[in-house]
VOGU-3710 file (C-alpha; in Angstrom, 3 decimals, decimal comma):
1> meekvtelyg> 15,700/20,098/21,209  17,694/19,604/17,691  20,487/17,458/19,431  17,594/15,553/21,312  16,344/14,421/18,302  19,422/13,796/16,539  20,287/11,594/19,444  16,907/9,928/19,139  16,892/8,956/15,880  17,935/5,364/15,410
11> slvfgdkvmr> 18,407/5,125/19,019  16,986/1,628/18,896  18,236/0,481/15,452  21,335/-1,976/15,025  22,273/0,346/12,310  25,749/1,597/10,637  27,202/3,507/13,569  26,369/0,637/16,204  28,131/-1,678/14,075  30,923/0,621/13,301
21> dklpkdvyka> 31,471/0,468/17,307  30,424/-2,981/18,327  32,136/-4,887/15,456  35,586/-5,719/14,669  36,611/-4,108/11,542  36,964/-7,096/9,753  33,717/-8,309/10,639  32,099/-4,944/9,942  33,801/-5,037/6,492  32,544/-8,466/5,442
31> lrktivkgth> 28,817/-7,154/6,646  29,076/-4,291/4,636  30,074/-6,130/1,811  27,417/-8,462/2,049  24,609/-5,215/2,644  26,137/-3,254/-0,349  27,036/-6,043/-2,761  24,763/-9,168/-1,671  27,478/-11,338/-1,168  27,293/-14,392/0,838
41> leldvanava> 27,718/-14,072/4,554  29,955/-16,671/6,219  28,696/-18,161/9,583  31,816/-17,037/11,339  30,841/-13,676/10,508  27,307/-14,007/11,421  28,364/-15,475/14,845  30,555/-12,221/15,575  27,257/-10,387/14,480  24,916/-12,006/16,933
51> iamkewaven> 27,157/-11,808/19,894  27,433/-7,850/19,115  23,712/-7,715/18,073  22,867/-9,453/21,142  25,326/-7,526/23,716  23,928/-4,150/22,286  20,290/-5,519/22,532  20,848/-6,178/26,438  22,257/-2,831/27,181  18,605/-1,544/26,104
61> gvthfthwfq> 17,121/-3,710/28,327  16,128/-6,434/25,992  15,389/-10,235/27,003  13,692/-11,608/23,785  14,668/-11,743/20,194  12,106/-12,403/16,959  12,363/-13,086/13,387  9,981/-10,486/12,143  8,599/-11,418/8,576  5,704/-11,005/6,306
71> pltgftaekh> 3,781/-13,735/5,295  1,018/-13,829/2,655  -1,578/-12,497/4,958  -0,893/-8,989/4,239  0,419/-8,513/7,791  3,638/-9,121/9,568  4,567/-12,244/12,097  6,550/-12,705/15,005  7,525/-15,549/17,475  9,671/-14,159/20,372
81> dsfisptgdg> 12,349/-16,414/22,061  14,586/-15,398/25,294  18,182/-14,894/25,120  18,603/-16,998/28,143  20,123/-20,302/27,924  20,554/-22,734/31,727  23,856/-23,818/32,409  22,853/-26,957/34,548  23,625/-25,445/38,051  20,322/-23,474/38,362
91> eiimefsgke> 21,951/-20,226/36,820  21,477/-18,873/33,106  23,439/-16,976/30,652  22,379/-14,863/27,881  23,200/-16,573/24,636  22,426/-15,962/20,782  24,456/-17,408/17,971  25,179/-16,901/14,531  22,681/-19,739/13,642  19,998/-18,097/15,456
101> likgepdass> 20,380/-15,050/13,847  20,502/-16,573/10,141  17,663/-18,801/10,704  14,470/-19,344/12,422  11,623/-22,245/12,365  8,003/-20,849/12,674  4,978/-23,042/11,481  4,465/-22,924/7,763  1,553/-24,858/7,845  -0,467/-22,117/9,515
111> fpsggiratf> 0,184/-19,340/6,956  -1,355/-19,021/3,601  0,468/-20,943/0,942  -1,931/-21,473/-1,653  -1,335/-25,127/-1,847  2,475/-25,066/-1,787  2,271/-26,477/1,796  -0,506/-29,310/2,875  -1,726/-28,875/6,483  0,273/-31,247/8,080
121> eargytawdp> 3,728/-30,499/6,288  4,414/-27,618/9,322  8,124/-27,069/8,612  8,983/-23,228/7,148  12,082/-21,288/7,672  12,851/-17,578/8,264  16,114/-16,183/6,955  17,769/-12,931/7,915  17,849/-10,038/5,668  21,304/-8,275/6,668
131> sspafikdkt> 20,435/-5,297/4,275  17,303/-4,374/6,631  18,808/-3,302/10,153  17,263/-5,226/13,225  15,729/-2,869/15,794  14,005/-3,133/19,319  10,520/-2,628/20,153  8,891/-3,544/23,285  12,135/-4,800/24,955  12,540/-7,226/21,977
141> lyiptafcsy> 15,096/-7,650/19,287  13,396/-7,660/16,021  15,287/-9,120/13,082  13,986/-8,555/9,559  13,587/-12,004/7,662  12,325/-13,511/4,698  10,098/-16,766/4,866  10,180/-19,531/3,034  8,721/-23,201/2,828  10,873/-26,513/3,703
151> tgealdkktp> 11,138/-27,156/-0,142  12,356/-23,559/-0,522  9,416/-21,507/-2,190  8,735/-17,940/-1,067  5,965/-17,855/1,511  6,354/-14,251/1,882  6,724/-10,746/0,120  10,085/-9,797/0,868  11,898/-12,727/-0,894  10,308/-11,971/-4,134
161> llrsmdalsr> 10,837/-8,114/-3,764  14,576/-8,778/-2,703  14,471/-10,995/-5,955  13,375/-8,067/-7,885  15,766/-5,618/-6,604  18,424/-7,922/-7,678  17,180/-8,349/-10,896  16,841/-4,566/-11,665  20,478/-3,944/-10,475  21,907/-6,688/-12,698
171> eavkllhiig> 19,997/-5,683/-15,908  20,535/-2,061/-15,319  24,240/-2,495/-14,766  24,535/-4,039/-18,091  22,735/-1,424/-19,978  24,694/1,095/-18,350  27,758/-0,474/-19,188  27,253/-0,595/-22,696  26,438/3,155/-23,129  29,899/3,582/-21,248
181> nkdvesvitt> 29,120/4,021/-17,536  31,320/1,231/-16,468  32,034/2,359/-13,018  28,505/1,516/-11,797  28,471/-1,843/-9,908  24,952/-2,023/-8,368  21,554/-0,054/-8,950  19,163/0,070/-6,022  15,562/1,072/-6,136  14,143/3,583/-3,566
191> vgpeqeyfli> 10,848/3,909/-2,304  9,216/6,719/0,019  5,333/5,640/0,665  3,223/8,526/1,610  0,533/6,761/4,340  -3,098/7,876/4,569  -5,236/7,146/7,448  -8,391/8,053/9,686  -8,257/8,641/13,239  -11,607/8,014/15,201
201> dkedykkrrd> -12,875/7,966/18,825  -12,269/4,373/20,502  -15,710/4,279/21,770  -17,179/5,106/18,548  -15,569/2,141/17,165  -16,590/-0,183/19,888  -20,207/0,519/19,053  -19,749/-0,357/15,679  -19,994/-4,290/14,364  -18,912/-3,219/10,697
211> lmftgrtlig> -15,866/-1,269/11,511  -14,601/-3,797/14,344  -14,989/-7,038/11,758  -14,383/-5,283/8,693  -12,684/-2,099/8,915  -15,206/-0,002/7,119  -18,791/0,969/7,769  -21,225/-1,006/5,612  -24,243/1,326/6,627  -24,585/5,119/7,425
221> apapkgqeme> -26,140/7,783/6,334  -24,034/10,864/4,874  -23,488/13,704/7,615  -25,005/17,122/6,817  -21,569/18,353/6,052  -18,670/16,228/4,575  -15,514/17,477/2,683  -17,350/19,597/0,646  -16,298/22,751/2,018  -12,415/21,743/1,884
231> dhyfgalrpr> -11,703/23,108/5,378  -9,735/20,019/6,604  -7,325/19,549/4,425  -3,880/21,063/5,824  -5,912/22,534/8,343  -4,755/23,167/11,910  -4,214/19,895/13,566  -6,586/19,327/16,457  -4,804/18,907/20,099  -5,536/15,191/20,538
241> vsafmheldt> -4,353/14,525/16,757  -1,167/16,865/17,274  -0,589/14,757/20,617  -0,730/11,633/18,598  1,207/12,648/15,772  3,895/14,036/18,064  4,206/10,546/19,774  4,120/8,525/16,321  7,005/10,670/15,190  9,292/9,962/18,505
251> elwkvgipak> 8,305/6,234/18,075  9,169/6,133/14,352  12,424/7,983/14,674  13,702/5,804/17,419  13,205/2,911/15,226  14,984/4,608/12,177  11,789/5,587/10,369  12,091/8,658/8,455  8,956/10,359/9,223  8,857/13,691/7,313
261> tkhnevapcq> 5,458/15,291/6,898  2,544/15,104/8,400  -0,994/17,156/7,764  -4,632/16,865/7,556  -6,247/15,092/4,484  -9,307/15,758/2,730  -11,806/14,322/4,403  -12,812/14,897/8,144  -10,520/12,599/10,640  -8,267/12,043/7,942
271> helapvfdtt> -4,319/12,377/7,836  -1,372/11,590/5,914  2,186/10,839/7,126  5,318/11,092/4,654  8,810/9,537/4,985  12,055/10,249/3,498  12,642/7,860/0,724  14,648/4,694/1,533  15,856/1,430/-0,174  12,967/-0,567/-1,518
281> nvavdhnqlt> 13,309/-3,479/1,022  14,060/-1,295/4,092  10,875/1,085/3,134  8,644/-1,968/2,861  9,795/-3,007/6,198  9,624/0,405/7,764  5,801/1,071/6,148  5,037/-2,225/7,836  6,110/-1,046/11,118  4,745/2,559/10,669
291> melmkkiaek> 1,034/1,124/10,223  1,614/-1,178/13,389  2,840/1,634/15,409  -0,030/4,012/14,427  -2,365/1,525/15,344  -0,751/1,068/18,599  0,147/4,595/19,601  -3,578/5,631/18,320  -5,066/3,215/21,285  -2,966/5,381/23,736
301> hnfvcllhek> -4,534/8,298/22,753  -8,279/6,779/22,801  -8,242/6,767/19,137  -8,705/3,751/16,761  -6,403/4,193/13,462  -8,424/2,928/10,172  -6,057/1,859/7,366  -9,106/0,610/5,194  -9,383/1,871/1,784  -12,622/3,284/2,286
311> pfagingsgk> -14,037/3,257/5,734  -16,951/5,993/5,118  -19,195/6,297/2,191  -19,318/9,874/0,284  -15,868/11,044/1,435  -12,584/10,087/0,341  -11,077/6,832/1,124  -7,173/6,451/2,073  -4,628/5,389/-0,299  -0,666/5,050/-0,092
321> hnnwsmstnt> 1,454/6,927/-2,642  4,608/4,898/-4,058  7,215/7,513/-4,761  9,891/5,033/-6,738  13,232/5,799/-8,326  16,674/4,354/-8,894  19,816/5,165/-8,034  23,653/4,037/-8,790  26,025/3,018/-6,232  28,183/6,011/-7,538
331> gvnlldpgkt> 25,176/8,217/-6,262  23,324/9,283/-9,453  19,628/9,108/-9,722  18,675/7,445/-13,093  15,273/9,396/-13,175  16,887/12,712/-12,754  16,733/14,508/-15,994  19,413/17,052/-15,085  19,731/20,598/-16,488  18,759/19,260/-20,166
341> pgestqfllv> 16,603/16,363/-20,140  16,376/16,575/-24,195  20,220/15,527/-24,228  20,424/13,352/-21,453  21,097/9,841/-23,116  21,061/7,930/-19,787  18,121/9,694/-18,561  16,059/9,134/-21,753  17,083/5,495/-22,172  16,005/4,829/-18,858
351> laavikavde> 12,658/6,585/-19,191  11,898/4,812/-22,243  12,382/1,672/-20,583  9,788/2,589/-17,726  7,410/3,332/-20,464  7,818/0,193/-22,261  7,180/-1,715/-18,914  4,183/0,269/-17,897  2,540/-0,491/-21,009  3,649/-3,718/-21,731
361> yadmlrlsva> 2,597/-4,694/-17,915  -0,300/-2,487/-17,061  -2,124/-5,394/-16,224  0,364/-6,474/-13,517  0,566/-3,078/-12,034  -3,398/-2,694/-11,751  -3,325/-6,309/-10,034  -0,576/-5,651/-7,580  -3,053/-2,792/-6,011  -6,040/-4,950/-6,510
371> sagndhrlga> -8,176/-5,811/-3,374  -11,678/-5,571/-1,958  -10,675/-2,530/-0,120  -9,172/-0,754/-2,803  -11,618/-1,763/-5,186  -14,050/1,302/-3,764  -11,416/3,850/-4,446  -9,922/3,422/-8,013  -12,143/5,648/-10,391  -14,046/7,173/-7,448
381> neappaiisi> -12,843/10,664/-8,030  -10,612/10,688/-5,215  -7,943/8,273/-6,707  -6,774/7,347/-10,146  -8,685/5,364/-12,300  -8,217/1,638/-12,582  -6,689/2,389/-15,943  -2,946/2,540/-16,020  -1,136/5,079/-17,659  1,783/7,753/-17,183
391> flgdeltavi> 1,635/11,611/-16,654  5,148/13,117/-17,697  4,240/16,776/-17,787  4,727/19,350/-20,687  8,271/19,438/-20,606  8,872/15,636/-21,043  6,099/15,432/-23,093  7,569/17,559/-25,436  11,128/16,040/-25,481  9,348/12,744/-26,478
401> daiekdsffk> 7,575/14,202/-28,901  10,869/16,120/-30,171  12,573/12,707/-30,308  9,737/10,996/-32,347  9,925/13,745/-35,001  13,487/13,890/-34,871  13,255/17,608/-34,200  15,191/19,630/-31,803  13,771/20,439/-28,699  14,628/23,723/-26,915
411> kgesvlmetg> 14,277/23,798/-22,978  12,312/26,867/-21,678  13,596/29,194/-19,635  12,750/29,038/-15,700  9,508/30,912/-14,961  9,691/33,144/-11,726  6,551/32,881/-9,492  5,044/36,361/-9,142  2,321/36,208/-6,523  1,688/40,097/-6,954
421> aaviphfard> 2,449/40,731/-3,204  5,689/42,702/-2,716  6,836/41,161/0,637  6,719/37,493/-1,001  9,967/36,243/-2,500  10,172/35,193/-5,959  10,934/31,366/-6,782  11,249/29,214/-9,867  8,041/27,378/-11,136  8,511/23,644/-11,514
431> ttdrnrtspf> 8,414/22,687/-15,209  5,611/20,584/-14,763  2,287/20,704/-12,793  1,269/17,584/-10,441  -1,645/15,274/-11,952  -3,540/13,562/-8,988  -5,713/11,705/-11,441  -2,908/9,708/-12,927  -1,848/6,463/-11,372  1,679/6,690/-12,627
441> aftgnkfefr> 3,079/10,335/-12,651  6,578/11,769/-13,047  7,086/14,152/-10,559  10,806/15,613/-11,122  13,111/12,961/-10,394  10,944/9,959/-9,421  7,433/8,199/-10,422  4,601/8,333/-8,166  2,729/5,172/-8,246  -0,707/6,335/-6,516
451> slgssasvat> -2,906/3,556/-7,211  -2,056/1,556/-3,777  -4,482/1,019/-1,140  -3,859/2,653/2,483  -3,829/-0,890/4,229  -1,572/-3,078/1,469  1,845/-3,903/1,671  4,195/-1,893/-0,855  6,185/-5,033/-1,645  3,801/-6,178/-4,335
461> pnivlntava> 3,523/-3,037/-6,594  7,364/-2,664/-6,383  8,072/-6,336/-7,157  6,313/-5,831/-10,562  7,611/-2,276/-11,250  11,107/-3,619/-10,470  10,751/-6,747/-12,783  9,198/-5,313/-15,511  11,534/-2,551/-15,811  14,274/-4,933/-15,508
471> damaqftkql> 12,966/-7,086/-18,391  12,818/-3,719/-20,752  16,432/-2,900/-19,819  17,452/-6,796/-20,613  15,685/-6,372/-24,043  17,432/-2,854/-24,429  20,777/-4,165/-23,623  20,253/-7,071/-26,311  19,451/-4,457/-29,102  22,460/-2,860/-28,096
481> eavpaeqled> 25,489/-5,001/-27,079  26,311/-6,044/-30,658  26,399/-2,333/-31,870  29,601/-1,243/-33,084  31,087/1,813/-30,892  30,791/4,211/-33,919  27,236/3,457/-34,097  26,000/3,315/-30,759  24,690/6,708/-30,111  22,548/6,595/-33,210
491> aihqlikati> 21,408/3,450/-32,189  20,422/4,423/-28,985  18,858/7,382/-30,426  16,500/4,877/-32,670  15,885/2,745/-29,797  14,605/5,226/-27,620  12,374/6,820/-30,712  11,062/3,287/-31,387  10,076/2,643/-28,049  8,450/6,053/-27,528
501> ikhkrvifng> 6,365/5,502/-30,766  5,334/1,781/-30,182  4,297/2,719/-26,515  3,204/6,274/-26,486  -0,711/5,112/-25,979  0,387/4,888/-22,350  1,046/8,428/-21,757  -1,486/10,577/-20,793  -1,393/14,182/-19,458  -5,106/14,946/-18,998
511> ngytdawvee> -7,737/14,415/-16,258  -8,203/10,893/-15,441  -11,943/11,046/-14,141  -13,375/12,405/-17,244  -15,562/9,893/-19,315  -13,805/10,919/-22,429  -10,524/9,462/-21,156  -12,237/5,978/-20,286  -13,453/6,050/-24,134  -9,966/7,271/-25,302
521> aekrglynlk> -8,414/4,576/-23,147  -10,520/1,809/-24,941  -9,713/3,270/-28,324  -5,820/3,145/-27,216  -6,220/-0,318/-26,162  -5,321/0,270/-22,578  -6,835/-2,092/-19,863  -9,619/-0,935/-18,031  -9,889/-3,924/-15,014  -12,551/-2,249/-12,530
531> stpevlprll> -12,506/-5,254/-10,154  -10,274/-7,581/-8,257  -11,888/-10,573/-9,591  -11,862/-9,114/-13,360  -7,836/-8,598/-12,774  -6,819/-11,761/-10,814  -6,489/-14,203/-13,917  -4,388/-11,943/-15,363  -1,624/-13,195/-13,407  -1,902/-16,528/-14,965
541> dqknvelftk> -1,529/-15,265/-18,443  1,388/-16,689/-20,267  3,472/-13,336/-20,999  3,218/-12,396/-17,349  4,153/-15,815/-15,942  7,424/-15,614/-18,521  8,161/-12,438/-17,028  8,384/-13,695/-13,391  9,888/-16,904/-14,186  12,780/-16,051/-16,365
551> hgiytekeik> 13,923/-13,343/-13,891  13,662/-15,483/-11,393  11,181/-13,629/-9,073  8,806/-16,244/-8,698  8,223/-20,024/-9,723  5,092/-21,235/-11,538  4,345/-23,038/-8,350  4,804/-19,504/-6,422  2,878/-17,795/-9,019  -0,132/-20,070/-8,587
561> sryeilleny> -0,100/-20,053/-4,949  -0,367/-16,319/-5,047  -3,180/-16,467/-7,329  -5,137/-18,816/-4,921  -4,407/-16,560/-2,067  -5,210/-13,566/-3,846  -8,678/-14,816/-4,616  -9,275/-16,512/-1,508  -8,334/-13,414/0,415  -11,138/-11,419/-1,757
571> tktihieact> -13,633/-14,119/-1,425  -13,233/-14,258/2,406  -13,078/-10,195/2,618  -16,712/-9,927/0,882  -17,873/-12,984/2,831  -17,284/-11,467/6,037  -18,720/-8,215/5,140  -21,854/-9,913/4,052  -22,291/-11,649/7,114  -21,639/-8,823/9,272
581> lremmyhdfm> -24,078/-6,682/7,604  -26,900/-9,593/7,877  -25,722/-9,728/11,597  -26,120/-5,877/11,946  -29,708/-5,998/10,093  -31,007/-8,815/12,207  -29,535/-7,956/15,757  -29,100/-4,216/15,561  -30,699/-2,457/12,776  -34,080/-3,789/12,130
591> pavnkfmddl> -35,153/-4,069/15,941  -34,294/-0,562/16,446  -36,308/0,535/13,377  -39,111/-1,796/14,431  -39,059/-0,365/17,650  -39,108/3,221/16,085  -42,026/2,137/14,260  -43,938/0,912/16,923  -43,404/3,702/19,440  -44,554/6,083/16,151
601> sqqiirkktv> -47,821/4,064/16,080  -48,465/4,335/19,672  -48,437/7,981/19,560  -50,959/7,967/16,440  -53,208/5,724/18,659  -52,547/7,722/21,620  -53,445/11,136/19,854  -56,610/9,550/18,305  -57,719/7,975/21,790  -57,431/11,614/23,475
611> ceslpvgaqq> -59,207/13,414/20,441  -60,528/11,964/17,190  -59,812/15,548/15,772  -56,116/15,609/16,594  -53,889/15,927/13,327  -51,892/12,551/12,759  -51,193/12,894/9,081  -47,589/13,828/9,088  -46,987/10,638/11,649  -48,867/8,649/9,536
621> kmlatiseky> -46,999/9,708/6,357  -43,629/9,237/8,176  -44,748/5,578/9,246  -45,765/5,009/5,723  -42,600/5,910/4,424  -40,629/4,064/6,773  -42,532/1,235/6,476  -42,509/1,051/3,058  -38,455/1,048/2,620  -38,488/-1,629/5,740
631> ellceavsvl> -40,327/-4,105/3,549  -37,888/-3,634/0,591  -34,779/-3,960/3,366  -36,248/-6,968/5,077  -36,637/-8,424/1,370  -33,123/-7,437/0,549  -31,623/-9,000/3,470  -33,438/-12,181/2,738  -31,908/-12,070/-0,678  -28,501/-11,577/0,615
641> eaniekaeac> -28,613/-14,258/2,886  -29,720/-16,618/0,027  -26,941/-15,551/-2,254  -24,301/-15,864/0,676  -25,379/-19,598/0,792  -24,894/-19,828/-3,283  -21,677/-18,303/-3,222  -20,167/-20,347/-0,518  -21,587/-23,457/-2,710  -19,359/-22,152/-5,887
651> edelskakfy> -17,048/-25,234/-7,057  -13,884/-23,262/-7,831  -12,508/-19,928/-6,268  -12,699/-17,672/-9,283  -16,360/-18,487/-9,812  -16,889/-17,944/-5,832  -14,907/-14,253/-6,337  -17,202/-13,327/-9,342  -20,231/-14,274/-7,334  -19,527/-12,455/-4,329
661> hdpvftdmlk> -18,626/-9,408/-6,365  -21,801/-9,812/-8,252  -24,483/-10,457/-6,871  -23,793/-10,517/-3,161  -21,900/-7,138/-3,064  -24,605/-5,531/-5,047  -27,118/-6,945/-2,378  -25,210/-5,116/0,164  -25,163/-1,977/-1,806  -29,046/-2,194/-1,959
671> ireyadfiek> -29,273/-2,723/1,688  -26,964/0,165/2,615  -29,524/2,323/0,266  -32,440/1,347/2,264  -30,939/1,389/5,685  -29,301/4,807/4,921  -32,528/6,142/3,936  -34,465/4,534/7,031  -31,738/6,163/9,299  -32,216/9,862/8,377
681> yipdedlpyp> -36,020/9,621/10,506  -34,349/7,546/13,377  -33,131/9,862/16,558  -29,582/9,025/17,189  -30,309/8,109/20,946  -32,693/5,195/19,145  -29,898/3,819/16,650  -27,645/1,114/17,832  -24,546/2,594/16,569  -22,950/6,115/16,154
691> tyskilfyv> -23,843/8,099/13,057  -21,347/9,815/10,717  -21,939/12,856/12,401  -20,904/11,505/15,590  -18,022/9,805/14,406  -16,508/12,158/12,111  -16,909/15,259/13,847  -16,839/15,010/17,580  -13,374/13,838/17,642
//
């Protein structure tokens, strides 16, 4: 079995092994140089790569190729072209040129551009990303690419991500050279995104308008049992779920995605998949492909995979933990404290840069995970709060306290875990616990950014993180570059100390769910940006515009376009949800309630007709209770309908977003309150949709 898995892994990837076998040595070396060092790729090299790539693909039954890109829709996009080329004599040959490999031309006007492109300006370009390997899916060669407008602006998430990786590498190398690490030529950021998701029956999904149109349930009373027994987390996998996971692993391994861990999550029907970390742009591509394959494979097992951040009320929603680190081309993890973190100058300097970056650009990190779906999770006692803070753990906190006080830090001895059972071997305890309530937690040799929503691309958070850390490192370099060699060690110590003193307010090791922390965070001057409309305008703040423009991540035009797109996406999401809820009320729920009340009234009348003395008090009380809530429900639906019209009439997108957040979203919560109350009285067979009990516990 082990041999089969090793043969299977990467079998559909035009990876390093295939390139070594298929490419001439000089072409292979040139391509590797481009991948590792980011150098320009000449057309003759691209032609040779294209020929080898096409031959390999055809050997694997491929007939088409596509430039696979990530527009600002939040999804991936692709246009398929065949390899065939007519010869003029009624025959064809299979051709693929370097030009076709390097450049594609989808219609840019049909994707969100935030005003960069007018509707009639159609031309856009996709450009090959050689550092992310091509792969085969559905008999098609997929070529990961960037996507830009005719005038060169980035219309995707990959282009600014690659720019941010370059910026961090550039500034990190400068800083490392100053402190004596002259052999470092590049620094890469790595990411391992853990993916949470729900699996529900396809038939149940098809019976709910809200799930089909919005990805979440807009109404639905809680089941008698939720997650309170804590019996689903890490529980035994059900056979159907296990079969799905097995096939998913197999398909992921084929395309070179290192799926490692799978298990049941806290909520019923909720699960998680975690890969081994990879270079950031590759990890982003892999995560987009993972979500796509999850949905596709789920259907084969008569499931639907839900990636919404909050599909069901009253139980945990789904997130995506972004495990982020930095490594040099010499193989050193810059976030590895080593044996003695208190004595590792390099580690402490890099740690100080991260602390500074998170504190100064906490608003951008919060913005990078903002969406209508994720607003349901953050601060809801199942995900980190909207307040961005850093968890370092006891030992690292003790180290930085010692630096601040110029005192000596003594590393404690490793503590062996003793369980009290003789048969269980002893093992060393980690130097710090994990904090699930922290948005940004140090976990040994990486930081875990836990605030991401399950459906989101991991590109944007890493763009912000890379750029903010690059900026902090650039400032450190500027402060240290003129310091004489004999004074450098003391200057570095003073720089680390000053940075800690200035930015320690962002460090918090306690429980992020408490009201006390909210109060404390306010005293510290930390942001608490609870909703998407509240945080999005921060993108246009001068300090944030300057951050992205001076490091070449975004132009001002690209920043403004993203602001417009994010606002529009939020308003469209809530608009669709509100219209779906209105439709469910008028077409499904309210007719069902009317029918139930009518049946109940007829029962009361029939009883009275048969015998005046028959008791009907309980039925009358039930009818009165339902009728009272139904009147309130009808009134709330009318208010929602009027407020949808008012929201659409708002003159600018920010005003519209704020109006959709309140009152429209508030109206929806009120409708849900009344509908969920009434639902408890209606028999399952009379409801127009499957209940939470059916969806969550009958898989």
